[in-house]
C-alpha positions as CSV (number, residue, x, y, z in Angstrom):
1,X,-22.6,0.9,30.8
2,X,-25.0,-0.7,28.5
3,X,-27.3,-2.4,31.0
4,X,-28.5,-1.6,34.5
5,X,-26.8,-3.7,37.2
6,X,-28.5,-5.9,39.8
7,X,-27.5,-3.4,42.5
8,X,-29.3,-0.6,40.8
9,X,-32.4,-2.7,40.3
10,X,-32.5,-3.2,44.0
11,X,-32.8,0.5,44.6
12,X,-36.3,2.1,44.5
13,X,-36.2,4.5,41.6
14,X,-39.2,6.3,40.1
15,X,-41.1,3.9,37.9
16,X,-41.5,6.6,35.2
17,X,-37.7,7.0,34.7
18,X,-36.3,5.9,31.4
19,X,-33.0,3.9,31.0
20,X,-30.9,7.1,30.5
21,X,-32.2,8.5,33.8
22,X,-31.4,5.2,35.6
23,X,-27.8,5.2,34.1
24,X,-27.2,8.8,35.1
25,X,-28.4,8.1,38.6
26,X,-26.3,4.9,38.9
27,X,-23.1,6.6,37.7
28,X,-23.6,9.7,39.8
29,X,-24.5,7.6,42.9
30,X,-21.4,5.4,42.5
31,X,-19.1,8.4,41.8
32,X,-20.4,10.4,44.8
33,X,-20.0,7.3,47.0
34,X,-16.5,6.8,45.8
35,X,-15.6,10.5,46.4
36,X,-16.9,10.4,50.0
37,X,-15.0,7.1,50.7
38,X,-11.8,8.7,49.3
39,X,-12.2,11.5,51.8
40,X,-11.9,9.2,54.8
41,X,-9.6,6.5,53.4
42,X,-6.2,7.8,52.3
43,X,-5.2,4.4,50.7
44,X,-8.4,4.5,48.6
45,X,-7.7,8.1,47.6
46,X,-4.2,7.3,46.6
47,X,-5.4,4.3,44.5
48,X,-8.1,6.3,42.8
49,X,-5.7,9.2,42.0
50,X,-3.2,6.7,40.6
51,X,-3.4,7.5,36.8
52,X,-3.0,3.7,36.1
53,X,-6.1,2.9,38.0
54,X,-8.5,5.9,37.7
55,X,-10.1,4.6,34.5
56,X,-10.8,1.3,36.2
57,X,-12.5,3.0,39.1
58,X,-14.7,5.0,36.7
59,X,-15.6,2.0,34.5
60,X,-16.0,-1.6,35.8
61,X,-13.4,-1.5,38.6
62,X,-11.0,-3.8,36.7
63,X,-7.6,-3.4,35.2
64,X,-6.1,-6.4,33.3
65,X,-9.2,-8.4,34.5
66,X,-8.4,-7.8,38.2
67,X,-10.3,-5.5,40.5
68,X,-8.2,-2.5,41.5
69,X,-9.8,-2.1,44.9
70,X,-11.1,-4.7,47.4
71,X,-12.4,-3.6,50.8
72,X,-13.4,-6.1,53.4
73,X,-13.5,-8.8,50.7
74,X,-15.8,-6.7,48.5
75,X,-14.4,-5.5,45.1
76,X,-15.2,-2.0,43.9
77,X,-17.2,-2.7,40.8
78,X,-16.6,0.7,39.3
79,X,-18.9,3.7,38.6
80,X,-20.4,2.3,35.4
81,X,-18.9,4.6,32.7
82,X,-17.6,3.1,29.5
83,X,-14.2,4.6,28.3
84,X,-11.6,3.6,25.9
85,X,-8.7,1.7,27.5
86,X,-6.2,4.3,26.5
87,X,-8.1,7.1,28.3
88,X,-6.2,9.3,30.8
89,X,-8.5,10.8,33.4
90,X,-7.6,14.1,35.0
91,X,-9.5,14.8,38.2
92,X,-10.2,18.5,38.3
93,X,-11.6,20.3,41.4
94,X,-12.3,23.3,39.3
95,X,-14.3,21.6,36.5
96,X,-18.0,21.7,36.7
97,X,-18.8,19.2,33.8
98,X,-16.8,16.6,32.0
99,X,-14.8,17.3,28.8
100,X,-13.5,14.4,26.7
101,X,-10.6,15.1,24.3
102,X,-9.3,12.9,21.5
103,X,-5.9,13.9,20.4
104,X,-4.4,12.3,17.3
105,X,-1.0,10.7,18.0
106,X,0.5,11.5,14.6
107,X,2.5,14.6,13.6
108,X,-0.7,16.4,12.6
109,X,-2.3,16.9,16.0
110,X,-6.0,16.8,15.2
111,X,-8.2,17.2,18.4
112,X,-11.8,16.4,19.0
113,X,-13.4,17.8,22.1
114,X,-16.8,16.7,23.5
115,X,-18.0,19.2,26.1
116,X,-21.0,18.3,28.3
117,X,-23.0,20.7,30.4
118,X,-26.6,20.7,31.7
119,X,-29.0,20.1,28.9
120,X,-26.3,20.8,26.3
121,X,-23.6,18.9,24.4
122,X,-21.0,20.5,22.1
123,X,-18.5,18.8,19.9
124,X,-15.5,20.6,18.3
125,X,-12.6,19.6,16.1
126,X,-9.3,21.4,15.7
127,X,-7.3,20.3,12.7
128,X,-5.9,21.5,9.4
129,X,-9.2,23.3,8.6
130,X,-9.0,25.2,12.0
131,X,-11.6,24.9,14.7
132,X,-15.0,23.6,13.6
133,X,-18.2,22.9,15.5
134,X,-19.3,19.4,14.7
135,X,-22.3,19.3,16.9
136,X,-24.2,21.6,19.2
137,X,-27.3,20.1,20.7
138,X,-29.8,21.3,23.3
139,X,-31.3,18.3,25.2
140,X,-34.4,17.9,27.2
141,X,-34.0,16.9,30.9
142,X,-32.4,13.4,31.4
143,X,-32.2,12.9,27.6
144,X,-29.4,11.1,25.8
145,X,-27.0,12.6,23.2
146,X,-25.5,10.5,20.5
147,X,-22.1,11.8,19.4
148,X,-20.6,10.1,16.3
149,X,-16.8,10.4,16.1
150,X,-15.3,11.1,12.6
151,X,-13.3,7.9,12.7
152,X,-13.8,4.1,13.0
153,X,-13.5,2.0,16.1
154,X,-10.2,0.6,14.8
155,X,-8.8,4.1,14.5
156,X,-9.5,4.8,18.2
157,X,-6.0,3.4,19.0
158,X,-4.5,6.3,17.0
159,X,-5.9,8.8,19.5
160,X,-5.1,9.6,23.1
161,X,-8.3,10.1,25.0
162,X,-8.2,12.6,27.9
163,X,-11.2,13.0,30.2
164,X,-11.3,16.0,32.4
165,X,-13.6,14.9,35.2
166,X,-15.0,17.1,38.0
167,X,-13.6,16.0,41.3
168,X,-16.0,15.8,44.2
169,X,-13.7,14.5,46.9
170,X,-14.3,16.8,49.8
171,X,-10.7,16.6,51.0
172,X,-9.9,20.0,49.5
173,X,-13.2,21.6,50.4
174,X,-13.9,24.2,53.0
175,X,-16.7,25.1,55.3
176,X,-18.0,28.6,55.0
177,X,-19.8,30.2,57.9
178,X,-21.6,33.5,57.5
179,X,-22.4,35.7,60.5
180,X,-24.5,38.8,61.0
181,X,-22.7,41.8,62.4
182,X,-24.8,41.8,65.6
183,X,-23.9,38.2,66.5
184,X,-20.5,36.9,65.4
185,X,-20.8,33.8,67.7
186,X,-23.7,32.0,65.9
187,X,-23.5,31.4,62.1
188,X,-26.6,32.3,60.2
189,X,-25.5,30.3,57.2
190,X,-23.2,27.3,56.9
191,X,-22.3,25.9,53.5
192,X,-19.8,23.9,51.6
193,X,-19.1,23.4,47.9
194,X,-19.4,19.6,47.8
C-alpha cells in the first residue's frame, strides 16, 4: 500500500504518527477485522481460506479486477498489503510473525527468506553458496525496513512467492480459566490467545 486510503484518514490517529505507523495500523486493523468477521461467517472464512482468493483479501480485495467478497453491497477492499500476483499465502495459527519466501522455479532451487519480528528484519539466501545472511537489521519502533532483492522486477516471475502469515481467526482458539484451589467455582483469571 503506497498511500493512505480515505477510510484511514477518517479515523483519528495520533498526529505525531509517521506514514509507516499509519500503514501498520491500517493493515493490522483491516486484518484483525477480517479475522473476527471470519469467525462468525463461515462463507467468508471459506472464501478467505481459498488459496485462489487469499492474496486478494490481503491486498486490494480484487482478483482479475473483481472483488472477491461483497457483503450487503459493500466490497471488501482488502487489508492493504502489496504482494506479487504469484504469491501463495499460508495461514498459520502457530506463526507469530510473517515470513516471505522466494523460491526459484528452475532446477537450481535458490531460496530467499525475509523474516520479520518485532523491531528486527532478517534476510537469508540459500543457493549454491549455501546459506548466507543478506541482511540483519534492528529497527526503532514503527520504523520501515527496505529489503532489496538480488533480482530485477522482471525476474520476479521466475520465483514462487510464499507468505507464511500468522492467522488470528479465533475459530481455533480456546478460553482458559484459572481457579484457586479454595474456590473452583469462580475463575480468578480468564484469557485467550487471540
